[in-house]
C-alpha positions as CSV (number, residue, x, y, z in Angstrom):
1,M,-12.6,21.1,-107.6
2,R,-16.1,21.2,-106.7
3,A,-17.7,19.5,-103.5
4,V,-19.3,16.1,-104.0
5,A,-21.8,14.4,-102.2
6,V,-23.6,10.7,-102.2
7,I,-27.2,11.2,-102.3
8,G,-28.4,7.8,-102.9
9,V,-27.0,4.2,-102.4
10,G,-28.2,0.8,-103.1
11,Q,-27.2,-3.0,-102.9
12,S,-28.7,-6.3,-104.2
13,E,-29.3,-9.2,-102.3
14,F,-25.9,-10.9,-101.5
15,G,-25.7,-14.8,-101.7
16,K,-25.1,-17.8,-104.2
17,F,-27.3,-17.2,-107.2
18,P,-25.5,-18.9,-110.1
19,W,-29.0,-18.4,-112.0
20,R,-28.9,-14.9,-111.7
21,S,-26.9,-12.6,-114.3
22,A,-24.8,-9.6,-113.5
23,A,-27.1,-7.5,-115.2
24,S,-30.1,-8.5,-112.8
25,L,-27.9,-8.1,-109.6
26,G,-26.4,-4.6,-110.8
27,A,-30.0,-3.5,-111.9
28,E,-31.4,-4.5,-108.3
29,A,-28.6,-2.2,-106.7
30,V,-29.1,0.8,-109.1
31,K,-33.1,0.4,-108.5
32,A,-32.6,0.6,-105.0
33,A,-30.2,3.7,-105.4
34,I,-32.4,5.7,-107.1
35,T,-35.2,4.9,-105.1
36,D,-33.2,5.9,-102.1
37,C,-32.8,9.5,-103.2
38,G,-35.7,9.8,-105.5
39,I,-33.9,11.0,-108.5
40,S,-35.1,10.6,-112.2
41,P,-32.6,8.0,-113.9
42,R,-32.6,10.6,-116.7
43,A,-30.8,12.9,-114.7
44,I,-27.8,10.4,-114.4
45,Q,-24.8,11.6,-116.6
46,V,-22.3,9.4,-116.5
47,A,-21.8,5.6,-115.1
48,Y,-18.7,3.7,-113.8
49,C,-18.9,0.1,-113.6
50,A,-16.4,-2.3,-111.9
51,R,-16.3,-6.1,-112.6
52,A,-13.4,-8.6,-112.4
53,Y,-14.7,-11.8,-114.1
54,D,-16.5,-12.0,-117.5
55,A,-16.6,-8.6,-118.0
56,N,-18.2,-7.2,-121.4
57,C,-20.0,-3.9,-121.4
58,T,-21.5,-4.6,-117.9
59,A,-22.4,-1.1,-117.2
60,Q,-24.4,-0.9,-120.6
61,G,-26.1,-4.4,-119.7
62,I,-27.0,-3.1,-116.3
63,L,-28.2,0.3,-116.9
64,K,-30.6,-0.6,-119.8
65,E,-32.2,-2.6,-117.5
66,V,-33.5,0.5,-115.7
67,G,-33.9,2.8,-118.9
68,I,-30.6,4.6,-118.7
69,R,-29.1,4.8,-122.3
70,G,-27.2,7.4,-124.3
71,I,-24.8,8.5,-121.8
72,E,-21.1,7.9,-121.4
73,M,-20.4,4.7,-119.6
74,I,-17.0,3.2,-118.2
75,N,-16.3,-0.3,-117.3
76,V,-13.1,-0.7,-114.9
77,E,-11.4,-3.9,-113.4
78,N,-9.1,-3.5,-110.4
79,A,-9.5,-6.8,-108.5
80,C,-11.2,-6.3,-105.3
81,A,-10.6,-2.5,-105.3
82,G,-12.6,-2.4,-108.5
83,G,-15.7,-0.8,-106.9
84,A,-13.3,1.7,-105.0
85,T,-11.9,2.6,-108.4
86,S,-15.6,2.8,-109.9
87,F,-16.5,5.4,-106.9
88,R,-13.3,7.3,-107.6
89,G,-14.1,7.5,-111.0
90,V,-17.4,9.2,-110.8
91,W,-16.1,11.3,-107.9
92,K,-13.6,12.9,-110.3
93,E,-15.8,13.3,-113.1
94,I,-18.0,15.6,-111.0
95,A,-15.3,17.0,-108.6
96,D,-13.8,18.3,-112.2
97,G,-17.1,19.9,-113.1
98,R,-17.6,17.5,-116.3
99,Y,-20.6,16.2,-114.9
100,D,-23.1,17.1,-112.4
101,V,-24.8,13.5,-111.4
102,G,-23.2,10.1,-112.1
103,I,-23.6,6.5,-110.8
104,A,-20.8,4.0,-109.4
105,M,-21.4,0.4,-109.8
106,G,-19.9,-2.9,-108.7
107,V,-21.0,-6.4,-109.5
108,E,-19.5,-9.9,-109.3
109,S,-21.2,-13.3,-110.0
110,M,-18.6,-15.2,-108.1
111,T,-20.7,-18.5,-108.5
112,T,-20.2,-18.5,-112.3
113,S,-16.7,-17.3,-112.3
114,P,-13.5,-19.0,-113.5
115,V,-12.6,-19.3,-109.7
116,A,-15.8,-21.0,-108.5
117,G,-14.2,-24.3,-108.1
118,K,-13.2,-25.2,-111.3
119,L,-9.9,-27.1,-112.3
120,I,-7.3,-25.5,-114.2
121,P,-5.0,-27.6,-116.4
122,P,-1.4,-27.3,-115.4
123,E,-0.2,-25.7,-118.7
124,K,-2.6,-22.7,-118.0
125,S,-1.9,-22.4,-114.3
126,D,0.8,-20.3,-112.9
127,L,3.9,-21.1,-110.7
128,D,2.8,-19.1,-107.7
129,G,-0.3,-21.3,-107.5
130,H,1.7,-24.4,-107.7
131,L,3.8,-23.2,-104.9
132,G,0.9,-22.4,-102.9
133,L,0.7,-18.6,-103.2
134,T,-2.7,-18.5,-103.3
135,M,-4.7,-15.9,-101.1
136,P,-5.3,-18.4,-98.2
137,G,-1.8,-19.3,-98.4
138,M,-0.5,-15.9,-98.5
139,F,-2.5,-15.0,-95.6
140,A,-1.7,-18.1,-93.4
141,M,1.9,-17.3,-93.9
142,V,1.3,-13.4,-92.7
143,A,-0.8,-15.0,-89.8
144,R,1.9,-17.0,-88.7
145,R,4.3,-14.1,-88.8
146,Q,1.7,-12.4,-86.6
147,M,1.7,-15.3,-84.4
148,E,5.4,-14.7,-83.7
149,F,4.8,-11.2,-82.4
150,G,2.1,-12.4,-80.0
151,A,-1.1,-13.1,-81.9
152,T,-2.9,-16.2,-81.3
153,A,-5.3,-18.3,-83.4
154,E,-7.9,-17.0,-80.8
155,D,-7.4,-13.6,-81.5
156,F,-8.0,-14.2,-85.5
157,A,-11.1,-16.2,-84.6
158,Q,-12.3,-13.3,-82.5
159,V,-12.3,-11.2,-85.3
160,S,-14.7,-13.6,-87.0
161,V,-16.8,-13.6,-84.1
162,K,-17.3,-10.3,-84.0
163,N,-18.0,-9.7,-87.8
164,H,-20.4,-12.5,-87.8
165,H,-22.4,-11.0,-84.8
166,N,-22.6,-7.8,-86.7
167,G,-23.6,-9.8,-89.9
168,C,-26.6,-11.0,-87.9
169,L,-27.8,-7.3,-87.3
170,N,-27.6,-6.8,-91.2
171,P,-30.7,-7.9,-93.3
172,Q,-28.4,-7.9,-96.3
173,A,-25.7,-10.0,-95.0
174,Q,-25.1,-13.7,-96.6
175,Y,-24.8,-15.2,-93.4
176,K,-26.6,-14.4,-90.4
177,K,-25.5,-16.7,-87.6
178,E,-23.9,-16.3,-84.4
179,F,-20.4,-17.9,-83.7
180,T,-18.2,-18.8,-80.9
181,V,-14.5,-18.7,-80.8
182,E,-14.3,-22.5,-80.3
183,E,-16.5,-23.0,-83.3
184,I,-14.2,-20.9,-85.4
185,L,-11.4,-22.7,-84.6
186,G,-13.1,-26.0,-84.6
187,S,-14.2,-25.3,-88.5
188,R,-12.5,-27.1,-91.6
189,M,-8.6,-26.0,-92.0
190,I,-8.0,-24.2,-95.1
191,C,-4.6,-23.3,-94.6
192,D,-2.9,-23.7,-91.2
193,P,-3.7,-21.4,-89.0
194,I,-6.6,-19.9,-91.1
195,T,-10.2,-21.9,-90.8
196,L,-12.9,-22.1,-93.0
197,L,-15.0,-19.5,-90.9
198,M,-11.9,-17.2,-91.0
199,C,-12.3,-16.9,-94.5
200,C,-14.8,-14.7,-96.6
201,P,-17.4,-16.8,-98.9
202,N,-17.7,-16.6,-102.7
203,T,-20.6,-14.3,-103.0
204,D,-22.8,-13.0,-106.0
205,G,-24.0,-9.3,-105.6
206,A,-23.8,-5.6,-106.8
207,A,-23.9,-2.3,-105.2
208,A,-24.3,0.9,-106.4
209,A,-24.1,4.9,-105.2
210,I,-25.3,7.8,-106.7
211,L,-23.0,10.8,-106.5
212,C,-23.6,14.7,-107.5
213,S,-22.2,18.1,-106.9
214,L,-23.0,19.6,-103.7
215,E,-25.3,22.0,-105.1
216,V,-27.2,19.5,-106.9
217,A,-27.7,17.2,-103.8
218,R,-29.2,19.8,-101.9
219,R,-32.1,19.8,-104.3
220,Y,-32.9,16.2,-102.7
221,T,-31.9,16.6,-99.2
222,S,-31.2,18.9,-96.8
223,H,-28.4,16.7,-95.2
224,P,-26.1,15.4,-97.9
225,I,-23.3,13.3,-97.4
226,R,-20.1,14.8,-98.3
227,V,-17.0,13.2,-99.9
228,L,-14.0,14.5,-98.1
229,A,-11.5,12.2,-99.7
230,S,-11.4,9.8,-102.7
231,A,-7.6,8.3,-102.9
232,L,-6.4,5.5,-104.9
233,C,-2.8,4.1,-105.5
234,S,-1.1,1.1,-106.7
235,A,2.0,-0.6,-105.2
236,D,5.6,0.1,-105.6
237,Y,6.1,-3.7,-106.6
238,K,9.5,-4.0,-104.9
239,F,11.4,-7.0,-105.4
240,A,11.0,-7.9,-101.8
241,Q,9.7,-6.4,-98.6
242,E,10.9,-6.8,-95.1
243,D,8.0,-7.5,-93.2
244,I,5.1,-9.4,-95.0
245,C,2.8,-8.1,-92.4
246,A,3.2,-4.7,-93.7
247,S,1.2,-3.1,-96.6
248,P,2.8,-0.2,-97.8
249,V,0.4,1.1,-100.3
250,G,-2.3,0.7,-97.8
251,V,-0.2,3.1,-95.4
252,K,0.2,5.4,-98.3
253,V,-3.3,5.7,-99.6
254,A,-4.4,6.0,-96.1
255,K,-2.2,9.2,-95.6
256,M,-3.3,10.6,-98.9
257,A,-6.9,10.4,-97.9
258,Y,-6.4,11.7,-94.5
259,E,-4.6,14.6,-96.0
260,M,-7.1,15.3,-98.6
261,A,-9.9,15.2,-96.2
262,G,-8.3,17.4,-93.5
263,V,-9.0,14.9,-90.7
264,D,-7.0,12.8,-88.3
265,P,-7.5,9.0,-87.7
266,Q,-8.8,9.8,-84.2
267,D,-11.6,11.8,-86.1
268,I,-13.0,8.6,-87.8
269,D,-16.2,7.3,-86.0
270,L,-16.5,4.0,-88.3
271,V,-14.6,1.8,-90.7
272,E,-15.6,-0.7,-93.3
273,M,-12.4,-2.4,-94.7
274,H,-11.2,-5.4,-96.3
275,D,-11.3,-8.5,-94.3
276,A,-11.1,-11.4,-96.7
277,F,-9.4,-13.2,-93.7
278,A,-9.8,-12.7,-90.3
279,N,-6.3,-12.2,-89.5
280,E,-6.1,-9.4,-92.0
281,E,-8.5,-6.8,-90.1
282,I,-6.1,-6.5,-87.6
283,L,-3.2,-5.6,-89.9
284,R,-5.6,-2.9,-91.5
285,Y,-6.1,-1.4,-88.3
286,E,-2.4,0.0,-88.2
287,D,-2.5,0.3,-92.2
288,L,-5.3,2.9,-91.4
289,L,-3.5,4.5,-88.4
290,L,-6.4,3.4,-86.3
291,C,-3.6,2.7,-83.6
292,K,0.4,2.7,-83.4
293,P,2.5,0.2,-85.5
294,G,2.1,-3.1,-83.4
295,E,-0.8,-2.3,-81.3
296,G,-3.6,-3.8,-83.7
297,L,-3.9,-6.7,-81.4
298,D,-4.3,-4.4,-78.4
299,L,-7.2,-2.5,-80.3
300,L,-9.1,-5.6,-81.0
301,R,-8.5,-7.1,-77.4
302,S,-9.8,-3.8,-76.0
303,G,-13.1,-4.2,-77.5
304,A,-12.8,-0.9,-79.4
305,T,-13.6,-2.2,-82.9
306,A,-16.8,-3.9,-82.0
307,I,-20.2,-1.9,-82.3
308,G,-20.4,0.3,-79.4
309,G,-16.6,0.6,-79.1
310,R,-14.7,3.5,-79.9
311,I,-14.2,3.0,-83.6
312,P,-16.4,-0.1,-84.9
313,V,-14.8,-1.8,-87.7
314,N,-17.1,-3.8,-90.1
315,P,-20.4,-3.1,-88.5
316,S,-22.1,-4.4,-91.5
317,G,-20.6,-7.8,-90.8
318,G,-17.7,-7.1,-93.3
319,L,-16.4,-9.7,-96.2
320,L,-16.6,-12.5,-93.5
321,A,-20.1,-12.3,-92.8
322,L,-21.8,-10.2,-95.6
323,G,-20.0,-11.8,-98.4
324,H,-17.3,-10.8,-100.9
325,P,-18.6,-10.3,-104.6
326,L,-15.0,-8.8,-105.5
327,S,-16.1,-5.8,-107.5
328,A,-19.1,-5.0,-105.6
329,S,-17.6,-4.6,-102.2
330,G,-15.5,-1.4,-102.7
331,V,-19.0,0.1,-103.5
332,R,-21.0,-1.6,-100.9
333,T,-18.4,-0.2,-97.9
334,V,-19.1,3.1,-99.3
335,C,-23.0,2.3,-98.9
336,E,-22.6,1.1,-95.3
337,V,-20.9,4.2,-94.3
338,V,-23.4,6.5,-95.8
339,L,-26.2,4.6,-93.9
340,H,-24.5,5.1,-90.6
341,L,-23.7,8.9,-91.0
342,R,-27.5,9.2,-92.1
343,G,-28.4,7.1,-89.0
344,Q,-30.2,4.5,-91.0
345,A,-28.0,1.7,-90.2
346,G,-30.6,0.1,-87.6
347,A,-29.3,-2.6,-84.9
348,R,-25.9,-2.1,-85.9
349,Q,-25.8,1.9,-85.9
350,T,-23.1,3.7,-84.9
351,P,-24.1,6.6,-82.5
352,K,-23.5,10.1,-83.5
353,A,-21.5,9.2,-86.5
354,K,-20.3,12.1,-88.3
355,V,-17.2,10.9,-90.4
356,G,-16.5,7.3,-92.0
357,L,-14.1,5.6,-93.9
358,A,-14.4,3.0,-96.6
359,Q,-11.2,1.0,-97.6
360,M,-10.7,-1.6,-100.1
361,L,-7.5,-3.4,-101.2
362,G,-7.2,-5.3,-104.6
363,G,-5.0,-7.9,-106.2
364,L,-1.8,-9.9,-105.1
365,V,1.8,-9.4,-106.3
366,T,4.4,-12.1,-105.8
367,N,6.5,-10.4,-103.4
368,L,3.9,-10.8,-100.8
369,E,2.7,-7.3,-100.4
370,H,-1.0,-7.0,-99.6
371,G,-2.6,-5.7,-102.6
372,A,-1.5,-4.4,-105.7
373,V,-3.9,-1.4,-105.4
374,A,-5.6,0.3,-102.6
375,G,-8.5,2.8,-102.5
376,I,-10.0,4.7,-99.7
377,H,-13.1,7.1,-99.2
378,I,-13.6,9.2,-96.5
379,L,-17.5,10.7,-96.2
380,A,-18.9,12.9,-93.5
381,R,-22.3,14.5,-92.7
């Protein structure tokens, strides 16, 4: 397999834009990625695009806006891991030698999606929903289990405080406002113990990344960002799992990615991960082997995952502050890691970052396993 690099990254504005089409959001991100690396749109040979809601030839709709036509375009859907799937698709095309240059895109218009506060008739809804097995309900149950092992609501709030602080340093974050632990805990209760400010917001937005062979990359930059690993796997769908705080698929994919990249968890300088709910981030520390099982709380409380800490997690502000346009997030996390590896992340920059990890989970299965699919990319300068 050939070595693959990322040479261009771009993101649209993130926020609530019901008047904007997915194509316009995607085109904004694609134009930014093209400008970022200075490549001609005509050089792009293959495209993958992820979108979860209202998908219909989304890649074609986006790329015609920027004059890219007549190439192979593949549209994918994998819930929140759609963007990670899109990125992996392009990586495989180039690593396998089918193409030299490709673009990975993810886009979502959540404010116009079927989940944007619309009522679903009972006959069209599912039993899990009636039983409360929605995403907030599921993670509230997980949070209660975490609290049996020493976590507190204040710990969960601290994750949100950290990530909202980081969002204030990110010009592209949807929310740029500092919060205290007391303000997080005092916000509207969604599903005890999860409050409003412990939840990621519904968001519209897009992200794009241009990948190419390492040989081609050197035509555009003397310091290409290499993709050391790209791993994705679906859950085993066991009838029941012993620990609702565990994510077997998350751990499995992390081990796959570290082995592929030839690095250890301690080699990672920063992480961008799925933090749809504040308590979730603590669990993901353990999934990614950033600490030993059961030591996620200690890692948070030590300050290691804050900007300036040993292993900054979600320096972008994460899903909590930046927002979560589902299929865009898996590409956006890669874009953030690339900026840090280049030294271009501004006030939130991770000093001397050499290796970064972008992770994204997607889907919900009825046995309460966290995610039906997980994707991880490890990049290095």
